[in-house]
Structures are given as structure tokens and as C-alpha cells.
mmCIF file as gemmi writes it, N, C-alpha and C atoms, coordinates in Angstrom:
data_model
loop_
_atom_site.group_PDB
_atom_site.id
_atom_site.type_symbol
_atom_site.label_atom_id
_atom_site.label_alt_id
_atom_site.label_comp_id
_atom_site.label_asym_id
_atom_site.label_entity_id
_atom_site.label_seq_id
_atom_site.pdbx_PDB_ins_code
_atom_site.Cartn_x
_atom_site.Cartn_y
_atom_site.Cartn_z
_atom_site.occupancy
_atom_site.B_iso_or_equiv
_atom_site.pdbx_formal_charge
_atom_site.auth_seq_id
_atom_site.auth_asym_id
_atom_site.pdbx_PDB_model_num
ATOM 1 N N . MET Axp A 1 ? 285.646 99.329 180.39 1 0 ? 1 A 1
ATOM 2 C CA . MET Axp A 1 ? 284.515 100.753 180.889 1 0 ? 1 A 1
ATOM 3 C C . MET Axp A 1 ? 283.731 100.505 182.125 1 0 ? 1 A 1
ATOM 4 N N . LYS Axp A 2 ? 283.578 101.193 182.701 1 0 ? 2 A 1
ATOM 5 C CA . LYS Axp A 2 ? 282.409 100.437 184.103 1 0 ? 2 A 1
ATOM 6 C C . LYS Axp A 2 ? 281.39 100.411 183.937 1 0 ? 2 A 1
ATOM 7 N N . VAL Axp A 3 ? 279.785 99.75 183.813 1 0 ? 3 A 1
ATOM 8 C CA . VAL Axp A 3 ? 278.857 99.636 183.347 1 0 ? 3 A 1
ATOM 9 C C . VAL Axp A 3 ? 277.823 99.365 184.457 1 0 ? 3 A 1
ATOM 10 N N . ILE Axp A 4 ? 276.635 99.175 184.681 1 0 ? 4 A 1
ATOM 11 C CA . ILE Axp A 4 ? 275.99 99.144 185.684 1 0 ? 4 A 1
ATOM 12 C C . ILE Axp A 4 ? 274.754 98.536 184.494 1 0 ? 4 A 1
ATOM 13 N N . ALA Axp A 5 ? 274.824 97.28 184.929 1 0 ? 5 A 1
ATOM 14 C CA . ALA Axp A 5 ? 272.877 96.061 184.159 1 0 ? 5 A 1
ATOM 15 C C . ALA Axp A 5 ? 271.843 96.878 184.689 1 0 ? 5 A 1
ATOM 16 N N . THR Axp A 6 ? 271.104 96.875 184.146 1 0 ? 6 A 1
ATOM 17 C CA . THR Axp A 6 ? 269.407 97.481 184.147 1 0 ? 6 A 1
ATOM 18 C C . THR Axp A 6 ? 268.546 95.553 184.167 1 0 ? 6 A 1
ATOM 19 N N . ASN Axp A 7 ? 267.187 95.494 184.784 1 0 ? 7 A 1
ATOM 20 C CA . ASN Axp A 7 ? 267.037 94.977 184.869 1 0 ? 7 A 1
ATOM 21 C C . ASN Axp A 7 ? 265.933 93.799 183.602 1 0 ? 7 A 1
ATOM 22 N N . LYS Axp A 8 ? 266.712 94.571 182.596 1 0 ? 8 A 1
ATOM 23 C CA . LYS Axp A 8 ? 266.913 93.683 181.099 1 0 ? 8 A 1
ATOM 24 C C . LYS Axp A 8 ? 267.283 92.432 181.138 1 0 ? 8 A 1
ATOM 25 N N . TYR Axp A 9 ? 268.356 91.552 181.665 1 0 ? 9 A 1
ATOM 26 C CA . TYR Axp A 9 ? 269.112 90.479 181.989 1 0 ? 9 A 1
ATOM 27 C C . TYR Axp A 9 ? 268.294 89.646 182.487 1 0 ? 9 A 1
ATOM 28 N N . GLU Axp A 10 ? 267.195 90.16 183.466 1 0 ? 10 A 1
ATOM 29 C CA . GLU Axp A 10 ? 266.614 89.134 184.455 1 0 ? 10 A 1
ATOM 30 C C . GLU Axp A 10 ? 265.21 89.234 183.841 1 0 ? 10 A 1
ATOM 31 N N . GLU Axp A 11 ? 264.848 90.34 183.802 1 0 ? 11 A 1
ATOM 32 C CA . GLU Axp A 11 ? 263.304 89.679 182.142 1 0 ? 11 A 1
ATOM 33 C C . GLU Axp A 11 ? 263.23 89.247 181.466 1 0 ? 11 A 1
ATOM 34 N N . LEU Axp A 12 ? 264.668 89.068 180.477 1 0 ? 12 A 1
ATOM 35 C CA . LEU Axp A 12 ? 264.79 88.23 179.141 1 0 ? 12 A 1
ATOM 36 C C . LEU Axp A 12 ? 265.284 86.572 180.064 1 0 ? 12 A 1
ATOM 37 N N . HIS Axp A 13 ? 265.536 86.701 181.059 1 0 ? 13 A 1
ATOM 38 C CA . HIS Axp A 13 ? 266.034 85.497 180.957 1 0 ? 13 A 1
ATOM 39 C C . HIS Axp A 13 ? 267.438 85.058 180.397 1 0 ? 13 A 1
ATOM 40 N N . LEU Axp A 14 ? 267.893 85.631 180.434 1 0 ? 14 A 1
ATOM 41 C CA . LEU Axp A 14 ? 269.663 85.875 178.976 1 0 ? 14 A 1
ATOM 42 C C . LEU Axp A 14 ? 270.848 85.704 180.116 1 0 ? 14 A 1
ATOM 43 N N . ARG Axp A 15 ? 271.875 85.029 179.798 1 0 ? 15 A 1
ATOM 44 C CA . ARG Axp A 15 ? 272.424 84.857 180.58 1 0 ? 15 A 1
ATOM 45 C C . ARG Axp A 15 ? 274.215 86.16 179.835 1 0 ? 15 A 1
ATOM 46 N N . ASP Axp A 16 ? 275.125 86.608 180.283 1 0 ? 16 A 1
ATOM 47 C CA . ASP Axp A 16 ? 275.811 87.509 179.455 1 0 ? 16 A 1
ATOM 48 C C . ASP Axp A 16 ? 276.745 86.455 179.525 1 0 ? 16 A 1
ATOM 49 N N . SER Axp A 17 ? 276.83 86.608 178.046 1 0 ? 17 A 1
ATOM 50 C CA . SER Axp A 17 ? 278.055 85.763 177.323 1 0 ? 17 A 1
ATOM 51 C C . SER Axp A 17 ? 279.816 86.185 177.697 1 0 ? 17 A 1
ATOM 52 N N . GLU Axp A 18 ? 279.826 86.859 178.453 1 0 ? 18 A 1
ATOM 53 C CA . GLU Axp A 18 ? 281.696 87.613 179.13 1 0 ? 18 A 1
ATOM 54 C C . GLU Axp A 18 ? 281.75 86.759 179.917 1 0 ? 18 A 1
ATOM 55 N N . LEU Axp A 19 ? 280.581 87.313 181.182 1 0 ? 19 A 1
ATOM 56 C CA . LEU Axp A 19 ? 280.097 86.977 182.262 1 0 ? 19 A 1
ATOM 57 C C . LEU Axp A 19 ? 280.151 85.608 183.04 1 0 ? 19 A 1
ATOM 58 N N . GLN Axp A 20 ? 279.712 85.013 181.525 1 0 ? 20 A 1
ATOM 59 C CA . GLN Axp A 20 ? 278.92 83.498 181.62 1 0 ? 20 A 1
ATOM 60 C C . GLN Axp A 20 ? 277.766 83.221 182.615 1 0 ? 20 A 1
ATOM 61 N N . ARG Axp A 21 ? 276.947 84.781 183.056 1 0 ? 21 A 1
ATOM 62 C CA . ARG Axp A 21 ? 275.893 84.018 184.401 1 0 ? 21 A 1
ATOM 63 C C . ARG Axp A 21 ? 275.166 85.142 183.833 1 0 ? 21 A 1
ATOM 64 N N . VAL Axp A 22 ? 274.009 85.184 184.414 1 0 ? 22 A 1
ATOM 65 C CA . VAL Axp A 22 ? 273.672 86.443 184.742 1 0 ? 22 A 1
ATOM 66 C C . VAL Axp A 22 ? 272.998 87.222 185.457 1 0 ? 22 A 1
ATOM 67 N N . PRO Axp A 23 ? 273.793 88.93 185.207 1 0 ? 23 A 1
ATOM 68 C CA . PRO Axp A 23 ? 273.809 89.667 185.939 1 0 ? 23 A 1
ATOM 69 C C . PRO Axp A 23 ? 272.549 90.328 186.894 1 0 ? 23 A 1
ATOM 70 N N . THR Axp A 24 ? 272.699 90.59 188.17 1 0 ? 24 A 1
ATOM 71 C CA . THR Axp A 24 ? 271.245 91.318 188.948 1 0 ? 24 A 1
ATOM 72 C C . THR Axp A 24 ? 271.058 92.514 188.086 1 0 ? 24 A 1
ATOM 73 N N . GLU Axp A 25 ? 270.525 92.671 188.43 1 0 ? 25 A 1
ATOM 74 C CA . GLU Axp A 25 ? 270.37 94.198 188.702 1 0 ? 25 A 1
ATOM 75 C C . GLU Axp A 25 ? 270.63 94.96 189.518 1 0 ? 25 A 1
ATOM 76 N N . GLY Axp A 26 ? 271.532 96.278 188.888 1 0 ? 26 A 1
ATOM 77 C CA . GLY Axp A 26 ? 272.303 97.219 190.081 1 0 ? 26 A 1
ATOM 78 C C . GLY Axp A 26 ? 274.435 96.611 189.765 1 0 ? 26 A 1
ATOM 79 N N . GLU Axp A 27 ? 274.422 95.67 189.426 1 0 ? 27 A 1
ATOM 80 C CA . GLU Axp A 27 ? 275.338 95.575 189.224 1 0 ? 27 A 1
ATOM 81 C C . GLU Axp A 27 ? 276.478 96.038 188.714 1 0 ? 27 A 1
ATOM 82 N N . THR Axp A 28 ? 278.079 96.239 189.035 1 0 ? 28 A 1
ATOM 83 C CA . THR Axp A 28 ? 278.863 96.902 188.527 1 0 ? 28 A 1
ATOM 84 C C . THR Axp A 28 ? 279.813 95.818 187.562 1 0 ? 28 A 1
ATOM 85 N N . PHE Axp A 29 ? 280.461 96.056 186.619 1 0 ? 29 A 1
ATOM 86 C CA . PHE Axp A 29 ? 281.554 95.331 186.174 1 0 ? 29 A 1
ATOM 87 C C . PHE Axp A 29 ? 281.951 95.906 185.082 1 0 ? 29 A 1
ATOM 88 N N . GLU Axp A 30 ? 283.125 95.269 183.906 1 0 ? 30 A 1
ATOM 89 C CA . GLU Axp A 30 ? 283.703 96.275 183.52 1 0 ? 30 A 1
ATOM 90 C C . GLU Axp A 30 ? 283.139 95.207 181.796 1 0 ? 30 A 1
ATOM 91 N N . ILE Axp A 31 ? 282.92 96.442 180.788 1 0 ? 31 A 1
ATOM 92 C CA . ILE Axp A 31 ? 282.9 95.842 179.937 1 0 ? 31 A 1
ATOM 93 C C . ILE Axp A 31 ? 284.075 96.079 178.582 1 0 ? 31 A 1
ATOM 94 N N . SER Axp A 32 ? 284.392 96.746 177.326 1 0 ? 32 A 1
ATOM 95 C CA . SER Axp A 32 ? 284.504 96.759 176.16 1 0 ? 32 A 1
ATOM 96 C C . SER Axp A 32 ? 283.88 98.364 175.663 1 0 ? 32 A 1
ATOM 97 N N . GLU Axp A 33 ? 284.723 98.848 175.343 1 0 ? 33 A 1
ATOM 98 C CA . GLU Axp A 33 ? 283.521 100.387 174.087 1 0 ? 33 A 1
ATOM 99 C C . GLU Axp A 33 ? 282.509 99.449 173.494 1 0 ? 33 A 1
ATOM 100 N N . LYS Axp A 34 ? 283.001 98.013 172.557 1 0 ? 34 A 1
ATOM 101 C CA . LYS Axp A 34 ? 282.613 98.049 171.02 1 0 ? 34 A 1
ATOM 102 C C . LYS Axp A 34 ? 280.987 96.969 171.772 1 0 ? 34 A 1
ATOM 103 N N . ARG Axp A 35 ? 281.396 96.475 173.412 1 0 ? 35 A 1
ATOM 104 C CA . ARG Axp A 35 ? 280.183 95.005 173.666 1 0 ? 35 A 1
ATOM 105 C C . ARG Axp A 35 ? 279.493 96.945 174.114 1 0 ? 35 A 1
ATOM 106 N N . PHE Axp A 36 ? 280.253 97.943 174.455 1 0 ? 36 A 1
ATOM 107 C CA . PHE Axp A 36 ? 278.996 98.746 175.334 1 0 ? 36 A 1
ATOM 108 C C . PHE Axp A 36 ? 277.837 99.329 174.808 1 0 ? 36 A 1
ATOM 109 N N . GLU Axp A 37 ? 278.658 99.439 172.861 1 0 ? 37 A 1
ATOM 110 C CA . GLU Axp A 37 ? 277.966 100.22 172.097 1 0 ? 37 A 1
ATOM 111 C C . GLU Axp A 37 ? 276.352 99.017 171.957 1 0 ? 37 A 1
ATOM 112 N N . LEU Axp A 38 ? 276.674 98.077 171.799 1 0 ? 38 A 1
ATOM 113 C CA . LEU Axp A 38 ? 275.775 96.944 171.426 1 0 ? 38 A 1
ATOM 114 C C . LEU Axp A 38 ? 274.744 96.573 172.846 1 0 ? 38 A 1
ATOM 115 N N . LEU Axp A 39 ? 275.135 96.332 173.993 1 0 ? 39 A 1
ATOM 116 C CA . LEU Axp A 39 ? 274.28 96.25 174.717 1 0 ? 39 A 1
ATOM 117 C C . LEU Axp A 39 ? 273.561 97.642 175.643 1 0 ? 39 A 1
ATOM 118 N N . GLY Axp A 40 ? 274.276 99.183 175.523 1 0 ? 40 A 1
ATOM 119 C CA . GLY Axp A 40 ? 274.167 100.134 175.898 1 0 ? 40 A 1
ATOM 120 C C . GLY Axp A 40 ? 272.736 101.073 174.576 1 0 ? 40 A 1
ATOM 121 N N . ASN Axp A 41 ? 272.598 99.472 173.664 1 0 ? 41 A 1
ATOM 122 C CA . ASN Axp A 41 ? 272.594 100.557 172.798 1 0 ? 41 A 1
ATOM 123 C C . ASN Axp A 41 ? 271.282 99.649 171.652 1 0 ? 41 A 1
ATOM 124 N N . ALA Axp A 42 ? 269.881 100.175 172.197 1 0 ? 42 A 1
ATOM 125 C CA . ALA Axp A 42 ? 268.858 98.839 172.694 1 0 ? 42 A 1
ATOM 126 C C . ALA Axp A 42 ? 268.355 99.035 171.285 1 0 ? 42 A 1
ATOM 127 N N . GLU Axp A 43 ? 268.839 99.717 169.58 1 0 ? 43 A 1
ATOM 128 C CA . GLU Axp A 43 ? 268.738 99.677 168.223 1 0 ? 43 A 1
ATOM 129 C C . GLU Axp A 43 ? 269.73 98.148 167.77 1 0 ? 43 A 1
ATOM 130 N N . LYS Axp A 44 ? 271.274 98.427 168.268 1 0 ? 44 A 1
ATOM 131 C CA . LYS Axp A 44 ? 271.858 97.138 167.864 1 0 ? 44 A 1
ATOM 132 C C . LYS Axp A 44 ? 271.987 96.348 168.114 1 0 ? 44 A 1
ATOM 133 N N . ASN Axp A 45 ? 270.934 95.754 169.379 1 0 ? 45 A 1
ATOM 134 C CA . ASN Axp A 45 ? 271.154 93.983 169.367 1 0 ? 45 A 1
ATOM 135 C C . ASN Axp A 45 ? 269.984 93.754 169.209 1 0 ? 45 A 1
ATOM 136 N N . PRO Axp A 46 ? 269.631 92.341 169.164 1 0 ? 46 A 1
ATOM 137 C CA . PRO Axp A 46 ? 268.26 91.942 168.652 1 0 ? 46 A 1
ATOM 138 C C . PRO Axp A 46 ? 267.263 91.752 169.627 1 0 ? 46 A 1
ATOM 139 N N . TYR Axp A 47 ? 268.108 91.884 171.035 1 0 ? 47 A 1
ATOM 140 C CA . TYR Axp A 47 ? 266.314 91.826 171.591 1 0 ? 47 A 1
ATOM 141 C C . TYR Axp A 47 ? 265.885 93.745 171.925 1 0 ? 47 A 1
ATOM 142 N N . ARG Axp A 48 ? 266.38 94.394 171.007 1 0 ? 48 A 1
ATOM 143 C CA . ARG Axp A 48 ? 265.602 95.955 171.165 1 0 ? 48 A 1
ATOM 144 C C . ARG Axp A 48 ? 265.409 96.064 172.528 1 0 ? 48 A 1
ATOM 145 N N . ALA Axp A 49 ? 266.48 95.863 173.542 1 0 ? 49 A 1
ATOM 146 C CA . ALA Axp A 49 ? 266.488 96.066 175.049 1 0 ? 49 A 1
ATOM 147 C C . ALA Axp A 49 ? 267.927 97.228 175.456 1 0 ? 49 A 1
ATOM 148 N N . VAL Axp A 50 ? 267.511 97.098 176.176 1 0 ? 50 A 1
ATOM 149 C CA . VAL Axp A 50 ? 269.114 98.811 177.148 1 0 ? 50 A 1
ATOM 150 C C . VAL Axp A 50 ? 269.368 97.707 178.199 1 0 ? 50 A 1
ATOM 151 N N . PHE Axp A 51 ? 270.374 96.792 178.378 1 0 ? 51 A 1
ATOM 152 C CA . PHE Axp A 51 ? 270.907 96.217 179.555 1 0 ? 51 A 1
ATOM 153 C C . PHE Axp A 51 ? 272.102 96.942 180.434 1 0 ? 51 A 1
ATOM 154 N N . VAL Axp A 52 ? 272.584 98.011 179.925 1 0 ? 52 A 1
ATOM 155 C CA . VAL Axp A 52 ? 274.005 98.381 180.483 1 0 ? 52 A 1
ATOM 156 C C . VAL Axp A 52 ? 273.79 99.975 179.951 1 0 ? 52 A 1
ATOM 157 N N . LYS Axp A 53 ? 273.986 100.646 181.83 1 0 ? 53 A 1
ATOM 158 C CA . LYS Axp A 53 ? 273.775 101.733 181.505 1 0 ? 53 A 1
ATOM 159 C C . LYS Axp A 53 ? 275.012 102.325 181.519 1 0 ? 53 A 1
ATOM 160 N N . LYS Axp A 54 ? 276.427 103.138 181.676 1 0 ? 54 A 1
ATOM 161 C CA . LYS Axp A 54 ? 278.067 104.056 181.748 1 0 ? 54 A 1
ATOM 162 C C . LYS Axp A 54 ? 277.366 103.922 183.085 1 0 ? 54 A 1
ATOM 163 N N . LEU Axp A 55 ? 278.48 103.896 184.035 1 0 ? 55 A 1
ATOM 164 C CA . LEU Axp A 55 ? 277.947 104.363 185.591 1 0 ? 55 A 1
ATOM 165 C C . LEU Axp A 55 ? 278.351 105.734 185.693 1 0 ? 55 A 1
ATOM 166 N N . GLU Axp A 56 ? 279.565 105.588 184.896 1 0 ? 56 A 1
ATOM 167 C CA . GLU Axp A 56 ? 279.184 107.868 185.095 1 0 ? 56 A 1
ATOM 168 C C . GLU Axp A 56 ? 277.853 108.337 184.758 1 0 ? 56 A 1
ATOM 169 N N . GLU Axp A 57 ? 277.529 107.801 183.757 1 0 ? 57 A 1
ATOM 170 C CA . GLU Axp A 57 ? 275.829 108.027 183.669 1 0 ? 57 A 1
ATOM 171 C C . GLU Axp A 57 ? 274.904 108.338 184.473 1 0 ? 57 A 1
ATOM 172 N N . ILE Axp A 58 ? 274.615 107.403 185.446 1 0 ? 58 A 1
ATOM 173 C CA . ILE Axp A 58 ? 273.842 106.993 185.955 1 0 ? 58 A 1
ATOM 174 C C . ILE Axp A 58 ? 274.717 107.751 187.89 1 0 ? 58 A 1
ATOM 175 N N . LYS Axp A 59 ? 276.096 108.214 188.01 1 0 ? 59 A 1
ATOM 176 C CA . LYS Axp A 59 ? 276.547 109.545 189.094 1 0 ? 59 A 1
ATOM 177 C C . LYS Axp A 59 ? 275.77 110.641 188.661 1 0 ? 59 A 1
ATOM 178 N N . GLU Axp A 60 ? 275.882 111.021 187.394 1 0 ? 60 A 1
ATOM 179 C CA . GLU Axp A 60 ? 274.799 112.593 187.088 1 0 ? 60 A 1
ATOM 180 C C . GLU Axp A 60 ? 273.475 112.475 187.23 1 0 ? 60 A 1
ATOM 181 N N . GLU Axp A 61 ? 273.21 111.517 186.906 1 0 ? 61 A 1
ATOM 182 C CA . GLU Axp A 61 ? 271.523 111.702 187.395 1 0 ? 61 A 1
ATOM 183 C C . GLU Axp A 61 ? 271.046 111.776 188.588 1 0 ? 61 A 1
ATOM 184 N N . THR Axp A 62 ? 272.166 110.777 189.394 1 0 ? 62 A 1
ATOM 185 C CA . THR Axp A 62 ? 271.882 110.983 191.013 1 0 ? 62 A 1
ATOM 186 C C . THR Axp A 62 ? 272.37 112.174 191.415 1 0 ? 62 A 1
ATOM 187 N N . LYS Axp A 63 ? 273.612 113.169 191.183 1 0 ? 63 A 1
ATOM 188 C CA . LYS Axp A 63 ? 273.896 114.679 191.577 1 0 ? 63 A 1
ATOM 189 C C . LYS Axp A 63 ? 272.258 115.168 191.208 1 0 ? 63 A 1
ATOM 190 N N . GLU Axp A 64 ? 271.524 115.37 190.303 1 0 ? 64 A 1
ATOM 191 C CA . GLU Axp A 64 ? 270.799 116.269 190.391 1 0 ? 64 A 1
ATOM 192 C C . GLU Axp A 64 ? 268.909 116.434 190.705 1 0 ? 64 A 1
ATOM 193 N N . ILE Axp A 65 ? 269.214 114.822 191.402 1 0 ? 65 A 1
ATOM 194 C CA . ILE Axp A 65 ? 268.369 114.32 191.899 1 0 ? 65 A 1
ATOM 195 C C . ILE Axp A 65 ? 268.16 114.924 193.446 1 0 ? 65 A 1
ATOM 196 N N . GLU Axp A 66 ? 267.532 115.686 193.616 1 0 ? 66 A 1
ATOM 197 C CA . GLU Axp A 66 ? 267.473 116.475 194.925 1 0 ? 66 A 1
ATOM 198 C C . GLU Axp A 66 ? 266.765 115.157 195.87 1 0 ? 66 A 1
ATOM 199 N N . THR Axp A 67 ? 266.888 115.903 197.353 1 0 ? 67 A 1
ATOM 200 C CA . THR Axp A 67 ? 266.82 114.59 198.563 1 0 ? 67 A 1
ATOM 201 C C . THR Axp A 67 ? 265.512 114.874 199.032 1 0 ? 67 A 1
ATOM 202 N N . ALA Axp A 68 ? 264.2 114.965 199.883 1 0 ? 68 A 1
ATOM 203 C CA . ALA Axp A 68 ? 263.266 115.508 201.004 1 0 ? 68 A 1
ATOM 204 C C . ALA Axp A 68 ? 263.507 114.708 201.361 1 0 ? 68 A 1
ATOM 205 N N . LYS Axp A 69 ? 264.682 115.874 203.002 1 0 ? 69 A 1
ATOM 206 C CA . LYS Axp A 69 ? 264.187 115.152 204.17 1 0 ? 69 A 1
ATOM 207 C C . LYS Axp A 69 ? 263.311 115.322 204.951 1 0 ? 69 A 1
ATOM 208 N N . LYS Axp A 70 ? 263.18 114.186 205.815 1 0 ? 70 A 1
ATOM 209 C CA . LYS Axp A 70 ? 261.232 113.378 206.311 1 0 ? 70 A 1
ATOM 210 C C . LYS Axp A 70 ? 262.361 113.798 207.859 1 0 ? 70 A 1
ATOM 211 N N . GLU Axp A 71 ? 260.88 114.284 208.677 1 0 ? 71 A 1
ATOM 212 C CA . GLU Axp A 71 ? 261.522 114.649 209.823 1 0 ? 71 A 1
ATOM 213 C C . GLU Axp A 71 ? 260.847 113.268 209.994 1 0 ? 71 A 1
ATOM 214 N N . PRO Axp A 72 ? 260.434 112.964 211.663 1 0 ? 72 A 1
ATOM 215 C CA . PRO Axp A 72 ? 260.213 112.231 212.145 1 0 ? 72 A 1
ATOM 216 C C . PRO Axp A 72 ? 258.825 112.778 212.903 1 0 ? 72 A 1
ATOM 217 N N . LYS Axp A 73 ? 257.879 112.323 213.45 1 0 ? 73 A 1
ATOM 218 C CA . LYS Axp A 73 ? 257.121 113.241 213.813 1 0 ? 73 A 1
ATOM 219 C C . LYS Axp A 73 ? 256.799 112.428 214.883 1 0 ? 73 A 1
ATOM 220 N N . THR Axp A 74 ? 256.533 113.232 216.291 1 0 ? 74 A 1
ATOM 221 C CA . THR Axp A 74 ? 256.358 113.044 217.342 1 0 ? 74 A 1
ATOM 222 C C . THR Axp A 74 ? 255.096 112.486 217.774 1 0 ? 74 A 1
ATOM 223 N N . GLU Axp A 75 ? 254.499 111.632 218.39 1 0 ? 75 A 1
ATOM 224 C CA . GLU Axp A 75 ? 252.929 111.965 219.279 1 0 ? 75 A 1
ATOM 225 C C . GLU Axp A 75 ? 253.158 111.421 221.015 1 0 ? 75 A 1
ATOM 226 N N . LYS Axp A 76 ? 252.841 112.381 221.673 1 0 ? 76 A 1
ATOM 227 C CA . LYS Axp A 76 ? 252.028 112.127 222.918 1 0 ? 76 A 1
ATOM 228 C C . LYS Axp A 76 ? 251.531 110.689 222.902 1 0 ? 76 A 1
ATOM 229 N N . ALA Axp A 77 ? 251.655 109.532 224.261 1 0 ? 77 A 1
ATOM 230 C CA . ALA Axp A 77 ? 250.548 108.638 224.5 1 0 ? 77 A 1
ATOM 231 C C . ALA Axp A 77 ? 249.502 109.621 225.371 1 0 ? 77 A 1
ATOM 232 N N . VAL Axp A 78 ? 248.184 109.205 224.379 1 0 ? 78 A 1
ATOM 233 C CA . VAL Axp A 78 ? 246.988 109.295 225.627 1 0 ? 78 A 1
ATOM 234 C C . VAL Axp A 78 ? 247.066 108.233 225.936 1 0 ? 78 A 1
ATOM 235 N N . LYS Axp A 79 ? 247.184 107.848 227.563 1 0 ? 79 A 1
ATOM 236 C CA . LYS Axp A 79 ? 245.677 107.088 227.912 1 0 ? 79 A 1
ATOM 237 C C . LYS Axp A 79 ? 244.758 108.016 227.834 1 0 ? 79 A 1
ATOM 238 N N . LYS Axp A 80 ? 243.317 106.691 227.463 1 0 ? 80 A 1
ATOM 239 C CA . LYS Axp A 80 ? 242.048 106.452 228.083 1 0 ? 80 A 1
ATOM 240 C C . LYS Axp A 80 ? 241.168 106.317 229.056 1 0 ? 80 A 1
ATOM 241 N N . THR Axp A 81 ? 241.199 107.268 229.804 1 0 ? 81 A 1
ATOM 242 C CA . THR Axp A 81 ? 240.37 106.201 230.984 1 0 ? 81 A 1
ATOM 243 C C . THR Axp A 81 ? 238.612 106.132 230.978 1 0 ? 81 A 1
ATOM 244 N N . THR Axp A 82 ? 237.789 105.45 231.443 1 0 ? 82 A 1
ATOM 245 C CA . THR Axp A 82 ? 236.978 105.36 231.659 1 0 ? 82 A 1
ATOM 246 C C . THR Axp A 82 ? 235.693 105.414 232.868 1 0 ? 82 A 1
ATOM 247 N N . LYS Axp A 83 ? 235.197 105.743 233.392 1 0 ? 83 A 1
ATOM 248 C CA . LYS Axp A 83 ? 234.856 105.478 234.833 1 0 ? 83 A 1
ATOM 249 C C . LYS Axp A 83 ? 233.325 104.886 234.6 1 0 ? 83 A 1
ATOM 250 N N . LYS Axp A 84 ? 233.73 103.731 235.068 1 0 ? 84 A 1
ATOM 251 C CA . LYS Axp A 84 ? 231.676 103.224 234.603 1 0 ? 84 A 1
ATOM 252 C C . LYS Axp A 84 ? 231.216 103.107 236.435 1 0 ? 84 A 1
ATOM 253 N N . ASN Axp A 85 ? 230.496 103.394 235.894 1 0 ? 85 A 1
ATOM 254 C CA . ASN Axp A 85 ? 229.317 103.756 236.946 1 0 ? 85 A 1
ATOM 255 C C . ASN Axp A 85 ? 228.611 102.442 237.879 1 0 ? 85 A 1
ATOM 256 N N . LYS Axp A 86 ? 228.414 101.832 239.031 1 0 ? 86 A 1
ATOM 257 C CA . LYS Axp A 86 ? 228.056 100.796 239.06 1 0 ? 86 A 1
ATOM 258 C C . LYS Axp A 86 ? 226.578 101.172 239.829 1 0 ? 86 A 1
């Protein structure tokens, strides 16, 4: 099963035992269903934290979010001049 890492690995300074390193936030990797139950459920692991999210869940969340279109504003440059009286 494809999962994406949360920032909990870095916050708690924990190394993943299967990867033998600290996964960065947003990194995708493959784990088993049993391992996902442990890492993806805060109540089932001793740290009480969610370390990974299912990649399919992330894709569904991003489909629901609408993006706002930002149109660039254009401004004309106005040269200011002052006359000096002698």
C-alpha cells in the first residue's frame, strides 16, 4: 500500500525501522496493511501520533479543495516631477 509520511517522524526524531532512516514530510513509500494499521492510527502506537496517511485519501482530499485563481494586477508607472523655483 502506498502511503505518504507526515511531519511526526521529524518532530519526534524517530527513524522508521523498515526504511532505516527518517522519512521527510510528504515522502511516499510502500508499507504493508498491518504496518499501516500501526503507523496510521494514533491509538494503536505508543507515540499516539499518525505517522503516515494513505495516498488514495490524500488524492481524494485534494480533489475536494477548490483553488482560487489569482489574476495579476497591473499598475502603470507614474513619474513624479517637481519644479524647483529659483
